[in-house]
N, C-alpha and C positions, 0 to 999 in steps of 0.2 A: 735455906738449905739448898745445896746444889742438886741438880737432877740426878747426877751419878750417886751421890750420897743417899738421896731419897730412894732411888731404885734398889740400892744395896740393902737398906733397911726394910723396904717393902718385900723384897724377894725372900727374905728369911721368915716372914710371917707364915703361920700355918696355912697351908692350902694354896699359897700364891705360886710357888714353883710348879706344883702339879698342874694348876689351872693354866699357867703360862705355856707349859709344854704341850698340853692338849690343844690349846689355841694355835700354837705354832705347828705342831706335827700333824694334827688331824684336820685343821681348818685353814692352813696356809697363812695365818696371820703373822705380822711382824710384832714381836713382843716389845721391843724398845719403842715403837710407835704407839702402841697401846698404853704403855706406862707413862710416856711423855704426855699423852692426851689427858690422863688423870692428873699428873703433876701440874700441868698447865691449866687445869680446871676447865677443859673444853676450849682449846685454842681457837682464835678467830679463823674464819674460813680460808683466808689468804695464807695464814701460817700453816694450817693443816695441808693445804694444797702443796706448799713448798716442802713440807716435811715428807709427804708421800712421794713427791718427785725425787727428792734426795734419797729416800729409803729405797725406791725401786732401783736406782743406779747403784747405790752402795751394796744392796743385797745381791744384785746380779754380779757385780764385779769383785766383791770382796767377801761378804758373809757366806754366800752359797758355796763358793769354791773351798773356803776354809772348812766349813761344816762337812762338805763331802769328803775331804781328806780325813778329818777327824773320825767320821763314821766308818770310812773305809779301813781305818787302822784297827777296828774291832775284829776284823776277820782273822780267825785263827789259822787260815790257810796261807797267810803270808809267810815266806820262807826266812823269817828272822826270829830270834828268840823273843818269847812273849814279854819278858821284862823290858827289853829294848823297845819293842813296839808300844808297850804301855807308857814308857817314859816319853817317847815321841808324841804319843796321843795326848799326854798331859801338856806338853809344850804347845801343841796345836790348839788345845782347849783354851790355854792362856791367850793365844793369839786371837782366837774367836771372841773371847771376852773383851780383849783390848779393842777389837774392831767394833764391838757393840758400844763400848765406851766412847769411841771417837764419834760414832753416829749420835749418841745421846748428847755429847758436847755440841754438836752442830745444831741439834734440836733446841738446846737450852737458849741459844741466841735468838731463836724464832719467837718464842712466847713463854712467859712465866705464868704462874698462877694468878689468881685474882679475877678470873673470868666468871667464877661462881657456879660452874656446872658440876653436878654430882658425877662421881666416878663412872657409873653405868652409862649415863648420857654421853659423857666425853668419849668413852671407849666405843660406844655404839657408833658415834659419828666417825671416829678414826677407823674402825673396822669396815664400815661401809665405804669410806674413801679409799681404803686399801684394795678392796675387791669384794667378791661375794661374802657377805657377812656370815659369821658362824651362828649357830643356834643361840638365841637370846639367853638361854639357860647357861651356856658356857661363859658368856661375858658376865652374867649375873654372878656366877661362882667366883670369878676373879674379883669383881667389884666387892663382893661380900668379904672375901679374904683380905682385901686391901683396907677395909674399914675396921 
């Protein structure tokens, strides 16, 4: 199964979306990186390093600006009709999702499953490689929701 397909199936599982958003918004983690680490069953160190490098660039240049525009469109103080603002926000949300898919497709070439590491172990390594790791309980919640 492709990484993108796996992520779509995983994201709709009970508790996954909520756990991902907490890790992203409260702990600065990159959700595509975490999900890829699980899908790849704990990628080799060189692949993880390359994924982190790629993610830092892609997030800074593409994801963060798109996300900032999407979030800015929530403001009710913008001098345009709410329906038009929401329609544009939906378009931006689609672009953000597309940008995450492009990142995941880049990851897919780096490493596939068969490394045999459990989800929590794989995400813990990815979270630490990304930056200050979130509380273990937050990663454990996502790992539990994914299984």
